ChimeraX commands (.cxc) that place a marker at each C-alpha (Angstrom):
marker #1 position 113.15,108.38,120.78 radius 0.5
marker #1 position 114.43,111.25,118.65 radius 0.5
marker #1 position 115.40,113.16,121.82 radius 0.5
marker #1 position 117.32,110.16,123.19 radius 0.5
marker #1 position 119.05,109.68,119.82 radius 0.5
marker #1 position 119.96,113.38,119.77 radius 0.5
marker #1 position 121.65,113.00,123.14 radius 0.5
marker #1 position 124.06,110.48,121.59 radius 0.5
marker #1 position 125.71,113.23,119.50 radius 0.5
marker #1 position 125.73,111.12,116.33 radius 0.5
marker #1 position 126.27,112.80,112.96 radius 0.5
marker #1 position 123.64,112.50,110.22 radius 0.5
marker #1 position 120.57,111.72,112.29 radius 0.5
marker #1 position 117.24,112.53,110.65 radius 0.5
marker #1 position 115.34,115.31,112.34 radius 0.5
marker #1 position 112.05,114.79,114.13 radius 0.5
marker #1 position 109.30,116.13,111.88 radius 0.5
marker #1 position 105.99,117.17,113.44 radius 0.5
marker #1 position 103.35,115.53,111.27 radius 0.5
marker #1 position 100.01,117.17,110.59 radius 0.5
marker #1 position 96.88,115.09,110.80 radius 0.5
marker #1 position 96.17,113.25,107.60 radius 0.5
marker #1 position 95.58,109.89,105.98 radius 0.5
marker #1 position 99.26,108.96,105.78 radius 0.5
marker #1 position 100.34,110.46,109.11 radius 0.5
marker #1 position 100.86,107.18,110.95 radius 0.5
marker #1 position 102.75,105.68,108.02 radius 0.5
marker #1 position 105.00,108.76,107.83 radius 0.5
marker #1 position 105.71,108.59,111.57 radius 0.5
marker #1 position 106.55,104.89,111.32 radius 0.5
marker #1 position 108.82,105.61,108.34 radius 0.5
marker #1 position 110.59,108.34,110.35 radius 0.5
marker #1 position 111.20,105.95,113.24 radius 0.5
marker #1 position 112.48,103.23,110.92 radius 0.5
marker #1 position 114.79,105.72,109.23 radius 0.5
marker #1 position 116.14,106.82,112.64 radius 0.5
marker #1 position 116.69,103.21,113.71 radius 0.5
marker #1 position 118.45,102.44,110.43 radius 0.5
marker #1 position 120.87,105.34,110.82 radius 0.5
marker #1 position 121.56,104.44,114.46 radius 0.5
marker #1 position 122.13,100.81,113.47 radius 0.5
marker #1 position 124.56,101.82,110.72 radius 0.5
marker #1 position 126.47,103.96,113.24 radius 0.5
marker #1 position 126.42,101.13,115.81 radius 0.5
marker #1 position 124.56,103.19,118.41 radius 0.5
marker #1 position 121.36,101.17,118.93 radius 0.5
marker #1 position 122.67,99.60,122.14 radius 0.5
marker #1 position 123.15,103.05,123.68 radius 0.5
marker #1 position 119.43,103.89,123.47 radius 0.5
marker #1 position 117.10,103.07,126.36 radius 0.5
marker #1 position 114.78,100.07,126.01 radius 0.5
marker #1 position 111.42,101.00,124.46 radius 0.5
marker #1 position 109.66,97.73,125.11 radius 0.5
marker #1 position 107.40,96.26,127.74 radius 0.5
marker #1 position 109.78,94.69,130.19 radius 0.5
marker #1 position 106.96,93.11,132.19 radius 0.5
marker #1 position 104.75,91.11,129.84 radius 0.5
marker #1 position 102.28,90.49,132.68 radius 0.5
marker #1 position 101.17,94.12,132.30 radius 0.5
marker #1 position 100.11,93.56,128.68 radius 0.5
marker #1 position 96.52,92.32,128.39 radius 0.5
marker #1 position 96.36,88.85,126.89 radius 0.5
marker #1 position 94.19,88.51,123.81 radius 0.5
marker #1 position 93.44,85.01,122.71 radius 0.5
marker #1 position 93.59,84.39,118.94 radius 0.5
marker #1 position 90.08,82.96,118.94 radius 0.5
marker #1 position 88.81,86.23,120.45 radius 0.5
marker #1 position 90.45,88.21,117.66 radius 0.5
marker #1 position 88.86,85.95,115.07 radius 0.5
marker #1 position 85.46,86.43,116.71 radius 0.5
marker #1 position 85.96,90.20,116.69 radius 0.5
marker #1 position 86.83,90.15,112.97 radius 0.5
marker #1 position 83.83,87.97,112.17 radius 0.5
marker #1 position 81.48,90.21,114.17 radius 0.5
marker #1 position 82.83,93.33,112.39 radius 0.5
marker #1 position 82.28,91.69,109.00 radius 0.5
marker #1 position 78.78,90.62,110.04 radius 0.5
marker #1 position 77.98,94.17,111.12 radius 0.5
marker #1 position 79.19,95.51,107.77 radius 0.5
marker #1 position 77.05,92.94,105.94 radius 0.5
marker #1 position 74.01,93.91,108.02 radius 0.5
marker #1 position 74.56,97.56,107.15 radius 0.5
marker #1 position 74.82,96.77,103.46 radius 0.5
marker #1 position 71.76,94.51,103.61 radius 0.5
marker #1 position 69.75,97.27,105.29 radius 0.5
marker #1 position 70.73,99.66,102.49 radius 0.5
marker #1 position 69.72,97.12,99.86 radius 0.5
marker #1 position 66.40,96.51,101.60 radius 0.5
marker #1 position 65.73,100.24,101.73 radius 0.5
marker #1 position 66.44,100.60,98.01 radius 0.5
marker #1 position 64.27,97.55,97.28 radius 0.5
marker #1 position 61.39,99.03,99.28 radius 0.5
marker #1 position 61.66,102.32,97.40 radius 0.5
marker #1 position 61.79,100.50,94.05 radius 0.5
marker #1 position 58.72,98.46,94.97 radius 0.5
marker #1 position 56.89,101.65,95.93 radius 0.5
marker #1 position 57.93,103.32,92.68 radius 0.5
marker #1 position 56.91,100.23,90.69 radius 0.5
marker #1 position 53.47,100.25,92.35 radius 0.5
marker #1 position 53.03,103.93,91.51 radius 0.5
marker #1 position 53.96,103.37,87.87 radius 0.5
marker #1 position 51.62,100.38,87.58 radius 0.5
marker #1 position 48.58,102.42,88.65 radius 0.5
marker link #1:1,2 radius 0.2
marker link #1:2,3 radius 0.2
marker link #1:3,4 radius 0.2
marker link #1:4,5 radius 0.2
marker link #1:5,6 radius 0.2
marker link #1:6,7 radius 0.2
marker link #1:7,8 radius 0.2
marker link #1:8,9 radius 0.2
marker link #1:9,10 radius 0.2
marker link #1:10,11 radius 0.2
marker link #1:11,12 radius 0.2
marker link #1:12,13 radius 0.2
marker link #1:13,14 radius 0.2
marker link #1:14,15 radius 0.2
marker link #1:15,16 radius 0.2
marker link #1:16,17 radius 0.2
marker link #1:17,18 radius 0.2
marker link #1:18,19 radius 0.2
marker link #1:19,20 radius 0.2
marker link #1:20,21 radius 0.2
marker link #1:21,22 radius 0.2
marker link #1:22,23 radius 0.2
marker link #1:23,24 radius 0.2
marker link #1:24,25 radius 0.2
marker link #1:25,26 radius 0.2
marker link #1:26,27 radius 0.2
marker link #1:27,28 radius 0.2
marker link #1:28,29 radius 0.2
marker link #1:29,30 radius 0.2
marker link #1:30,31 radius 0.2
marker link #1:31,32 radius 0.2
marker link #1:32,33 radius 0.2
marker link #1:33,34 radius 0.2
marker link #1:34,35 radius 0.2
marker link #1:35,36 radius 0.2
marker link #1:36,37 radius 0.2
marker link #1:37,38 radius 0.2
marker link #1:38,39 radius 0.2
marker link #1:39,40 radius 0.2
marker link #1:40,41 radius 0.2
marker link #1:41,42 radius 0.2
marker link #1:42,43 radius 0.2
marker link #1:43,44 radius 0.2
marker link #1:44,45 radius 0.2
marker link #1:45,46 radius 0.2
marker link #1:46,47 radius 0.2
marker link #1:47,48 radius 0.2
marker link #1:48,49 radius 0.2
marker link #1:49,50 radius 0.2
marker link #1:50,51 radius 0.2
marker link #1:51,52 radius 0.2
marker link #1:52,53 radius 0.2
marker link #1:53,54 radius 0.2
marker link #1:54,55 radius 0.2
marker link #1:55,56 radius 0.2
marker link #1:56,57 radius 0.2
marker link #1:57,58 radius 0.2
marker link #1:58,59 radius 0.2
marker link #1:59,60 radius 0.2
marker link #1:60,61 radius 0.2
marker link #1:61,62 radius 0.2
marker link #1:62,63 radius 0.2
marker link #1:63,64 radius 0.2
marker link #1:64,65 radius 0.2
marker link #1:65,66 radius 0.2
marker link #1:66,67 radius 0.2
marker link #1:67,68 radius 0.2
marker link #1:68,69 radius 0.2
marker link #1:69,70 radius 0.2
marker link #1:70,71 radius 0.2
marker link #1:71,72 radius 0.2
marker link #1:72,73 radius 0.2
marker link #1:73,74 radius 0.2
marker link #1:74,75 radius 0.2
marker link #1:75,76 radius 0.2
marker link #1:76,77 radius 0.2
marker link #1:77,78 radius 0.2
marker link #1:78,79 radius 0.2
marker link #1:79,80 radius 0.2
marker link #1:80,81 radius 0.2
marker link #1:81,82 radius 0.2
marker link #1:82,83 radius 0.2
marker link #1:83,84 radius 0.2
marker link #1:84,85 radius 0.2
marker link #1:85,86 radius 0.2
marker link #1:86,87 radius 0.2
marker link #1:87,88 radius 0.2
marker link #1:88,89 radius 0.2
marker link #1:89,90 radius 0.2
marker link #1:90,91 radius 0.2
marker link #1:91,92 radius 0.2
marker link #1:92,93 radius 0.2
marker link #1:93,94 radius 0.2
marker link #1:94,95 radius 0.2
marker link #1:95,96 radius 0.2
marker link #1:96,97 radius 0.2
marker link #1:97,98 radius 0.2
marker link #1:98,99 radius 0.2
marker link #1:99,100 radius 0.2
marker link #1:100,101 radius 0.2
marker link #1:101,102 radius 0.2
marker link #1:102,103 radius 0.2
view
């Protein structure tokens, strides 16, 4: 996108910054793209860029909302199972320690 914008010969475009891996990398990249789009919009050049969208929606896999909800529920259930296992492990160790102290 930055290369295509550079080909328009518009003044004041932000430069494309290579982002290092990190926690905020994706946010910084998205901010860079939004900044570029804002400048191009202010200059009235958005229409001169190529289309960066899926023109054929049949090629995009359909995901039903109920499937997404099921995925979210299953992820939460897995997290709860992990936490419960940790609590059970601690409880077992405490019971063992309590038995040792009682004798």
